[in-house]
C-alpha positions in Angstrom: 197.1 44.3 96.9 193.9 45.1 95.3 191.9 48.4 96.0 191.0 47.4 98.5 190.3 43.6 98.2 189.4 41.6 95.4 186.5 40.4 97.4 185.2 40.7 101.1 182.0 39.1 103.0 181.2 39.5 106.2 177.3 38.5 106.1 176.6 41.7 107.3 173.1 42.5 105.8 172.1 39.2 107.2 170.5 37.6 104.3 172.4 35.4 101.7 170.8 37.4 98.8 172.4 40.5 99.6 176.0 39.0 100.2 178.9 37.9 97.5 177.6 34.3 97.7 175.0 33.2 95.2 173.9 29.6 96.1 173.6 27.4 99.2 173.2 23.9 100.2 171.9 22.2 103.5 171.0 23.6 106.9 172.8 27.1 108.0 172.1 30.2 109.4 173.4 33.7 108.9 173.2 34.1 112.4 172.7 37.3 114.2 174.9 38.1 117.4 171.6 37.6 119.5 171.3 34.0 118.3 175.1 33.4 119.0 174.7 34.6 122.6 171.6 32.8 123.3 173.5 29.5 121.9 176.3 30.0 124.5 178.7 30.3 121.6 181.2 32.9 120.4 179.6 36.0 118.6 180.8 37.2 115.2 184.3 38.1 114.7 183.2 41.6 113.4 179.9 43.1 113.3 176.6 42.0 113.8 176.2 38.3 111.7 178.2 35.5 110.9 177.9 32.0 109.1 176.6 29.5 111.6 176.5 25.5 111.0 175.2 23.5 114.0 176.8 20.1 113.7 173.7 18.5 115.2 171.3 19.7 112.9 173.4 19.0 109.4 173.3 15.6 107.9 176.5 15.6 105.4 176.8 19.4 103.9 175.7 23.1 104.8 177.5 25.7 102.7 177.0 28.7 100.6 178.6 29.0 97.3 180.3 31.7 95.2 180.3 31.4 91.5 181.9 34.5 90.2 184.5 35.9 92.6 186.3 32.8 93.0 187.1 31.7 89.6 190.4 31.0 88.5 191.7 29.9 85.0 193.9 26.9 85.0 197.5 27.9 84.9 196.8 31.6 84.7 195.0 32.4 87.9 196.0 32.0 91.5 194.3 33.7 94.7 194.6 34.1 98.4 191.7 33.6 100.8 191.5 34.4 104.1 188.6 33.4 106.4 187.8 33.6 110.7 186.8 30.2 112.0 185.5 29.1 115.3 185.2 25.7 116.3 183.3 24.6 119.3 185.1 23.6 121.9 182.3 20.7 122.6 182.5 19.4 119.2 182.2 15.7 119.0 183.8 13.7 116.4 185.2 10.1 116.2 188.4 9.3 115.5 189.4 9.5 111.5 186.5 12.0 110.9 187.2 14.8 108.5 185.0 17.4 106.9 185.7 20.5 104.8 185.0 24.1 105.5 186.5 25.6 102.5 186.7 24.2 99.1 187.7 25.3 95.3 185.5 23.4 92.7 185.8 22.8 89.2 182.9 22.2 86.9 179.5 21.6 88.9 181.3 20.0 92.2 184.6 18.7 91.2 186.9 19.3 94.3 190.5 20.6 93.2 191.3 21.6 96.8 190.0 22.4 100.2 190.7 23.3 103.9 189.4 20.5 106.4 188.9 19.5 110.2 190.2 16.6 111.0 190.4 14.3 114.3 192.2 11.3 115.6 192.8 10.4 119.2 196.3 10.3 118.4 196.7 14.2 117.2 193.5 16.0 118.5 191.7 18.3 116.2 193.7 19.4 113.5 193.0 22.1 110.5 194.4 20.6 107.2 194.7 20.9 103.3 193.9 18.5 100.8 194.1 18.5 97.0 191.2 16.9 94.8 189.1 14.8 96.5 192.0 12.8 98.7 191.9 13.4 102.1 193.9 16.1 104.2 197.7 15.4 104.2 199.0 18.7 105.8 198.3 19.5 109.3 198.5 22.1 111.8 196.9 22.2 115.3 193.6 24.0 115.4 192.9 26.1 118.6 189.2 25.2 120.1 186.9 27.8 121.3 188.7 31.0 119.7 188.5 32.8 116.5 191.6 31.7 114.3 192.7 33.2 111.1 192.8 30.6 108.0 194.4 31.6 105.0 195.3 29.9 101.7 197.2 30.4 98.5 195.5 28.3 95.5 197.5 28.3 92.1 195.5 25.8 89.9 197.8 24.8 87.1 197.2 21.3 86.1 200.0 18.9 86.9 202.0 21.7 88.7 199.0 23.1 91.0 200.0 24.2 94.3 198.1 24.9 98.0 199.6 26.8 100.7 197.9 27.4 104.0 198.5 29.3 107.2 197.0 29.1 110.6 197.2 32.3 112.8 200.3 32.9 110.3 201.8 29.8 111.1 202.7 28.1 107.9 201.7 24.5 107.1 203.4 22.3 104.6 202.8 23.0 100.9 201.0 20.2 98.5 202.7 20.6 95.2 202.3 18.9 91.7 198.5 18.9 91.8 197.5 16.9 89.0 194.3 17.0 86.8 193.6 20.6 88.2 190.7 22.2 86.2 189.1 25.9 85.9 188.2 26.9 89.2 184.3 27.8 88.6 183.0 28.6 92.2 184.4 28.2 96.2 182.1 26.9 99.2 182.5 27.8 102.8 180.6 25.9 105.5 180.6 22.0 106.4 180.9 19.9 103.7 181.5 16.1 103.9 180.6 15.2 107.6 180.7 11.7 108.5 178.4 9.6 111.0 180.5 10.2 113.9 180.5 14.1 114.0 177.4 14.6 115.8 177.9 17.9 118.1 179.2 21.4 117.8 179.1 24.8 116.5 181.4 25.9 113.5 181.4 29.6 112.7 182.9 31.4 109.8 183.1 35.2 109.3 185.2 37.8 107.5 186.1 36.2 104.2 188.4 38.4 102.1 190.4 37.2 98.7 193.3 39.0 97.4 196.1 38.9 94.9 198.5 39.1 97.6 199.1 37.9 101.2 196.1 39.0 103.4 197.6 38.1 106.9 195.8 37.6 110.2 194.2 40.6 111.7 196.5 41.8 114.5 193.2 43.5 116.4 189.8 42.5 116.6 189.0 45.4 118.6 189.9 48.6 117.1 189.4 52.3 118.1 189.7 53.3 114.3 187.7 50.9 112.2 188.4 50.8 108.7 185.4 49.4 106.5 185.6 48.3 102.8 182.1 47.1 102.4 178.9 47.9 104.1 178.9 46.6 107.4 178.2 47.0 111.6 181.3 49.2 112.8 179.5 48.0 116.3 176.5 47.0 117.9 174.7 48.4 120.5 174.8 51.8 122.1 177.7 54.2 121.1 179.1 57.1 120.5 181.0 57.8 116.9 183.9 60.4 117.4 184.1 60.7 113.6 183.9 59.1 110.5 185.1 60.0 107.2 184.6 58.8 103.6 187.8 58.0 101.9 186.5 58.1 98.1 187.3 55.9 95.2 188.4 56.6 91.8 185.0 58.2 91.0 182.7 61.0 92.3 179.8 58.6 93.0 180.6 57.6 96.6 178.0 57.6 99.3 178.2 56.9 102.8 175.3 56.5 105.1 175.2 55.7 109.0 172.0 53.8 110.3 171.1 53.4 113.5 170.6 49.6 113.5 171.9 46.4 114.4 170.2 44.4 111.3 171.2 46.3 108.5 167.8 47.9 108.4 168.1 50.7 105.7 164.5 51.3 104.9 163.4 53.4 107.9 164.9 56.9 106.9 164.7 58.0 110.4 167.2 56.0 111.6 170.0 58.0 109.8 172.6 59.9 111.6 175.0 60.8 108.9 175.3 61.1 105.3 178.6 61.7 103.4 179.0 62.5 99.7 182.2 62.9 97.4 182.0 65.5 94.6 185.3 64.6 93.2 187.4 61.4 92.8 189.8 60.2 95.6 188.4 62.9 97.8 188.3 62.8 101.4 185.0 63.3 103.1 184.3 64.6 106.6 181.0 65.6 108.5 179.9 68.3 110.4 178.0 67.7 113.9 180.1 65.0 115.2 180.2 63.2 117.5 177.0 61.4 117.1 175.4 58.9 119.4 173.6 55.5 118.3 171.2 53.1 120.1 171.0 50.4 118.3 174.2 49.9 116.6 176.4 51.7 114.0 175.4 50.2 110.4 177.6 51.9 107.9 176.2 51.7 104.1 179.2 52.1 101.3 177.8 52.7 98.1 179.7 53.6 94.7 183.2 53.0 93.1 185.5 51.5 95.7 184.2 53.9 98.8 185.7 53.1 102.4 185.1 54.3 105.6 187.2 55.3 108.5 185.1 55.0 112.0 186.5 56.8 115.2 184.7 55.1 118.1 184.6 57.1 121.2 182.6 54.4 123.3 180.5 51.6 122.9 178.7 49.1 125.3 179.2 46.0 123.2 182.5 46.3 122.3 186.3 45.3 123.2 185.4 41.8 124.3 183.1 38.9 123.0 181.9 38.9 126.6 180.7 42.3 126.3 179.0 41.7 123.0 177.2 38.4 124.6 176.4 40.6 127.8 174.6 43.2 125.7 173.0 40.7 123.6 171.7 38.8 126.3 169.9 42.0 127.7 168.9 43.4 124.0 164.9 43.4 123.6 
C-alpha cells in the first residue's frame, strides 16, 4: 500500500475545481448533505459532500473525469480502485437497460473496462464489469438503498488484460484475455450511457480511492477515532473534538488546521479552532487546549508532504447514523 493511498477523493471542498477530477460532462451535483436530506435520499458516506446524479435530469451521461491519477501504461501498470456507491431504491430501469458508473478510457474516450448497473426482470438489479465497448458479462447482486463498497483491479495488458471486482468484498468472476487494450489516459465516475428506459432514481458516489494493493471495504462507517489522509470534514454539525493529532509525512512542511464549518470555508480565519505544524519529518504533533467545540462542523485542512490527521471524537449531534445526519440537516439554518 502506498503512503497513504495513490489517490483519494471525497469531493469535500464542494467544487470540482478543488478535487482530483479535472473535467466533466452532463448534469450532476457535488451534493451537500443538506441537499441530499432535502431530496429524501442517503447522506454522503463520509463528510459533507458526495457526487449525485439524478437520473430524471440526465439525458445520457453525467460524469467527472480524471486525466492524471488513473493513467496506466499498457503491459506495465495496474491499479486497484474502490468507491462507495448508493443506488436509489426507487430507481426505474426497463428490462435489459444498463449504464456505467465507472470506466477506464484510452485516448479521448475509448472504453477499455468499466463497472455497470444492469437490470432485467429475471435477475433484478445487478452490478457488473465489462471489457472494451461490450456489455457487462460478470455480475453480482446490487443492494439498493444502502451504501456498498465497489472495488476493481484492472491490468490493461493488450491481449492479456484482466479486470476483477468485489462488491462489499464478495468477489465477482474475473474477465480475462482482454484484447486491444491501450494505455489508460483517464477514468470517469458518474452515469454513462443511460438507456431511454432508465428514467428515475438517484445515484450517489463517494470516497474514491486508488492504490497499488487491495483496499477492501470499510469495516465501520462511524468511527470514534477518524483517520484522515486528505482535507475533509471529520463530521458535520455541533460536536466536541476530544483530541486531534497531526501524523507528519517525510518532510517538515505539514500543516493541519481545523475550521468550524460544514462547507469547507477556509477563508474566514475566525473559524479556526486548532492549528498544528511539524518541525521535523515524521513527527507526531498534538495540540494543547483540548477538547474543543465546533458548532457548524469540523473541516480538517491538511497541507504539505503526505500529512495525516487522527481525530478523536467525543460527541457529535449529526454522527453515528444516516438518520442523525439527515435529522440535523433538515433543522440546519
